[in-house]
C-alpha positions in Angstrom: 84.6 161.7 158.6 84.8 165.5 158.0 86.5 165.9 161.4 89.0 163.1 160.5 89.7 164.8 157.2 90.3 168.2 158.9 92.6 166.7 161.6 94.7 164.8 159.0 94.9 167.9 156.8 95.9 169.9 159.9 98.6 167.3 160.7 100.0 167.6 157.2 100.0 171.4 157.5 101.9 171.1 160.8 104.4 168.7 159.2 105.1 171.3 156.5 105.5 174.0 159.1 108.1 171.7 160.7 109.8 171.2 157.3 109.8 175.0 156.9 111.6 175.5 160.3 114.1 172.8 159.6 115.0 174.0 156.1 114.9 177.8 156.8 116.2 178.1 160.3 117.9 174.9 161.4 119.6 173.7 158.2 123.1 174.5 159.4 122.5 173.3 163.0 122.4 169.8 164.2 118.7 168.9 163.4 119.1 170.2 159.8 122.5 168.4 159.3 121.0 165.2 160.7 118.2 165.4 158.2 120.4 166.1 155.2 123.5 164.1 156.3 125.6 167.1 155.3 128.7 168.3 157.1 129.0 171.9 158.3 130.5 173.2 155.1 128.1 171.5 152.8 125.1 172.6 155.0 126.4 176.2 154.8 126.8 176.0 151.0 123.3 174.6 150.5 121.5 176.7 153.1 120.0 179.1 150.5 118.6 176.2 148.5 117.2 174.6 151.7 115.6 178.0 152.7 113.9 178.1 149.3 112.5 174.6 149.9 111.4 175.7 153.3 109.5 178.6 151.9 107.6 176.4 149.5 106.7 174.1 152.4 105.4 177.1 154.2 103.2 178.0 151.2 101.8 174.4 151.3 101.1 174.7 155.0 99.3 178.0 154.5 97.2 176.6 151.7 96.2 173.6 153.8 95.2 175.8 156.7 93.2 178.0 154.3 91.4 174.9 152.9 90.6 173.6 156.3 89.2 176.9 157.5 87.4 178.1 154.4 83.7 177.3 153.8 82.7 174.9 151.1 82.9 174.6 148.2 86.1 176.7 148.3 87.5 174.9 151.3 87.1 171.5 149.8 88.7 172.6 146.5 91.6 174.3 148.2 92.2 171.2 150.4 92.2 168.9 147.4 94.5 171.2 145.4 97.1 171.6 148.1 97.0 168.0 149.2 97.6 166.9 145.6 100.5 169.4 145.5 101.9 167.7 148.7 101.6 164.3 147.2 103.2 165.2 143.9 106.1 167.0 145.7 106.5 164.0 148.0 106.6 161.5 145.2 109.0 163.6 143.2 111.2 164.1 146.2 111.1 160.4 147.0 112.1 159.4 143.5 114.8 162.0 142.9 116.2 162.9 146.3 115.5 160.4 149.1 113.1 157.5 149.4 112.2 158.6 153.0 110.3 161.5 151.5 107.7 159.1 150.3 106.9 158.1 153.8 107.4 161.5 155.4 105.5 163.6 152.9 103.7 161.7 150.2 102.0 159.1 152.5 100.5 161.6 155.0 99.3 163.6 152.0 97.7 160.6 150.4 95.9 159.7 153.7 94.6 163.2 154.2 93.5 163.5 150.6 91.7 160.2 150.8 89.9 161.3 154.0 89.0 164.7 152.4 87.5 162.9 149.3 85.7 160.3 151.4 84.2 163.1 153.6 82.7 164.7 150.6 
């Protein structure tokens, strides 16, 4: 079960690296505009906000990698902390910005968190 927990946590980390790339580097290009639904001018106007969001997603990914690679008890605690952060951010985003965020961010976080807790 520990391997499953680490794999799921790693996948959530990879997902957040993907979000970082989309929001920081591709926001004004086709993939970023497709995600946001913004036209070119609105994507350009909101790019600094998206880059800030991307940076936070990078911090989440870094914390998840740290938690997966650190020895216990620190690794377990760090994984739980950052996965809870992912879930809270996903729920908040799903309720305030776009419901798709619940499936794209919160659900993977919940599954990884459940696996981490069950592996303990």
